[in-house]
C-alpha positions in Angstrom: 50.3 5.4 -18.2 48.5 6.8 -15.1 45.7 8.2 -16.6 45.2 5.3 -19.0 45.1 3.0 -15.7 42.7 5.4 -14.0 40.5 5.5 -17.5 40.6 1.9 -17.3 39.5 1.7 -13.8 36.6 4.1 -14.2 35.0 2.2 -17.3 35.3 -0.8 -15.5 33.4 0.9 -12.7 30.6 1.7 -15.1 30.9 -1.9 -16.9 30.1 -3.6 -13.6 27.3 -0.9 -12.4 25.9 -1.4 -15.7 26.2 -5.2 -15.2 24.4 -4.8 -11.9 21.3 -2.7 -12.9 20.9 -5.5 -15.5 21.3 -8.3 -13.0 18.8 -6.3 -10.3 16.5 -5.8 -13.2 16.4 -9.3 -14.7 16.1 -10.7 -11.0 14.2 -8.2 -9.2 11.3 -10.5 -8.1 14.0 -12.8 -6.4 15.6 -9.8 -5.1 12.2 -8.2 -3.7 11.2 -11.6 -2.4 14.3 -11.9 -0.5 14.2 -8.6 1.1 10.6 -9.5 2.2 11.8 -12.7 3.4 14.7 -10.7 5.6 12.2 -8.2 7.2 9.3 -11.0 8.0 6.9 -9.6 5.5 5.3 -12.0 2.7 6.2 -12.7 -0.7 4.1 -11.6 -3.9 3.7 -15.1 -4.5 2.3 -16.0 -1.2 -0.5 -12.8 -1.4 -4.1 -13.5 -3.0 -5.8 -10.4 -4.1 -9.2 -10.1 -3.7 -11.7 -7.2 -6.0 -14.5 -6.1 -4.4 -17.5 -7.7 -5.3 -21.0 -6.0 -5.7 -22.6 -6.4 -2.1 -18.9 -5.7 -0.2 -19.7 -2.4 0.5 -23.2 -3.1 2.1 -21.5 -6.4 4.0 -18.6 -4.1 5.5 -21.1 -1.1 6.4 -23.5 -3.7 8.2 -20.2 -5.4 10.0 -19.8 -1.8 11.6 -23.6 -1.5 12.6 -23.4 -4.9 14.3 -20.1 -3.6 16.6 -22.2 0.0 17.2 -25.8 -2.1 18.1 -26.3 -2.1 21.6 -25.4 -5.6 22.6 -23.1 -7.0 19.4 -21.1 -8.7 19.3 -17.4 -8.0 20.6 -16.1 -8.1 17.3 -16.7 -8.9 13.7 -14.7 -10.1 10.5 -14.4 -8.1 7.0 -13.1 -10.4 4.3 -10.2 -8.8 1.7 -12.9 -8.0 -0.8 -15.2 -6.2 1.7 -11.6 -4.4 2.7 -11.2 -3.7 -0.9 -14.6 -2.0 -0.7 -13.3 0.0 1.9 -10.0 1.3 0.7 -11.6 1.7 -2.7 -14.0 4.2 -0.8 -11.3 6.0 1.0 -10.0 6.5 -2.3 -12.9 7.6 -4.0 -13.3 10.9 -2.2 -10.0 12.1 -3.4 -10.8 15.7 -6.2 -9.6 13.7 -9.0 -10.0 9.7 -8.9 -6.4 8.8 -9.4 -6.3 5.1 -7.9 -8.5 2.4 -9.9 -8.8 -1.1 -10.1 -8.1 -1.5 -6.6 -7.4 -5.2 -5.2 -6.7 -6.1 -1.6 -4.2 -8.7 -0.1 -4.1 -10.0 3.6 -1.3 -11.0 5.9 -0.4 -10.6 9.3 -0.8 -7.3 10.6 -0.5 -6.1 6.8 -3.0 -4.3 4.0 -1.5 -4.5 0.7 -3.6 -3.2 -2.2 -2.6 -3.4 -6.1 -4.3 -0.9 -8.2 -3.7 1.3 -11.4 -2.8 4.7 -10.5 -2.2 7.8 -12.2 1.0 9.9 -12.2 -0.5 13.1 -13.6 -0.3 15.0 -10.4 3.0 13.9 -9.1 5.6 16.0 -9.5 8.7 14.4 -11.5 10.9 15.8 -8.9 9.4 13.1 -6.3 10.0 10.2 -8.7 13.6 10.8 -9.1 15.4 9.1 -11.8 12.4 7.0 -12.7 10.5 9.8 -13.7 11.1 9.7 -17.3 10.8 5.5 -17.4 7.2 5.9 -16.2 3.9 6.4 -18.2 1.0 8.7 -17.2 -0.9 5.9 -15.6 1.0 2.7 -14.2 0.4 -0.3 -11.8 1.1 0.4 -8.4 1.6 -1.7 -5.2 1.2 -0.4 -1.8 0.9 -2.1 1.9 0.6 -1.0 5.6 -1.2 -2.0 8.7 -4.4 -0.8 10.0 -4.6 0.3 13.5 -7.5 2.1 15.2 -7.0 5.7 16.8 -8.2 6.9 20.9 -11.5 8.2 18.8 -12.2 4.8 17.1 -11.1 6.0 13.7 -9.4 3.6 11.7 -6.1 4.4 9.6 -4.2 2.8 6.7 -0.3 3.3 7.4 1.3 3.3 4.3 5.1 1.7 4.8 5.6 0.0 1.2 5.5 1.7 -2.1 6.0 0.1 -5.4 5.3 1.4 -8.8 5.6 -0.7 -11.8 7.9 -2.7 -9.9 10.2 0.0 -8.5 10.4 0.2 -4.8 10.0 3.9 -3.2 11.9 5.0 -0.2 9.2 4.9 2.9 10.3 8.7 3.3 9.1 9.5 0.4 5.8 8.2 0.5 4.1 10.7 2.5 5.3 13.6 -0.3 3.5 11.4 -2.7 0.1 10.8 -1.3 -0.3 14.6 -0.6 1.0 15.1 -4.2 -2.6 12.8 -4.9 -4.5 14.6 -2.6 -5.5 11.6 -0.7 -8.3 13.0 1.8 -7.7 13.4 5.7 -3.9 12.3 5.0 -1.8 12.4 7.5 1.6 11.4 6.8 1.8 8.4 5.5 -1.7 7.3 7.3 -4.8 7.2 4.8 -8.6 7.4 6.8 -10.2 4.1 6.1 -14.1 5.4 6.2 -15.9 3.5 9.2 -19.3 4.3 9.8 -19.0 3.3 13.7 -16.0 3.5 16.6 -13.7 0.3 16.6 -11.7 -0.4 19.6 -9.0 -2.4 17.8 -8.0 -3.9 15.0 -6.3 -7.2 14.2 -4.9 -8.1 10.6 -4.7 -11.6 9.5 -4.0 -13.8 5.8 -8.2 -14.6 6.5 -9.6 -11.8 7.8 -9.8 -8.1 9.0 -10.8 -8.1 13.0 -12.3 -5.1 14.2 -13.3 -5.2 17.8 -15.8 -3.3 19.6 -14.8 0.5 20.9 -14.9 0.3 24.6 -17.9 2.6 26.3 -17.3 5.9 27.1 
């Protein structure tokens, strides 16, 4: 009887785990939004994504030129589309283009990118148990903050990664980015091309504000 009881307990645990997995999959968006609310992050429904439009790259470049110009403004603002053009340019420098269809959403201190990702170069061990459930190309959402370092360079530090609705632990993000051969990568920080030095960066839902670098 003891063995039979143990068997029933094991079967019951398996059933509970399967039910929990099914529940988690059905309500994954609600659970993710609840997690983001607890962390003080914007929910998926609150984010508005913008793709780079013709001229956005030129407008972003002109904004940097204004900052660098003698007697120029103390700060300039970039739209989500202009930031998307910068992010797209940063990812385009990879030896093999793994990311395309870039769109950007802005929130308080957070830049979130939705794109299509080619997982061919990512070893299955980095994808863990999800490796068998993912196709070669999948939708991806990545997010993190923008900051300027002491040299005036802008870095986007990725702290969240979701592939096909599956969130990955933050500790795995640098290894996945290395596998994608993101140029200039430093840990989980992706360098954003900037034609001029920047003193500080502030991100809000309306824009990314770039401040003039202090003269040395």
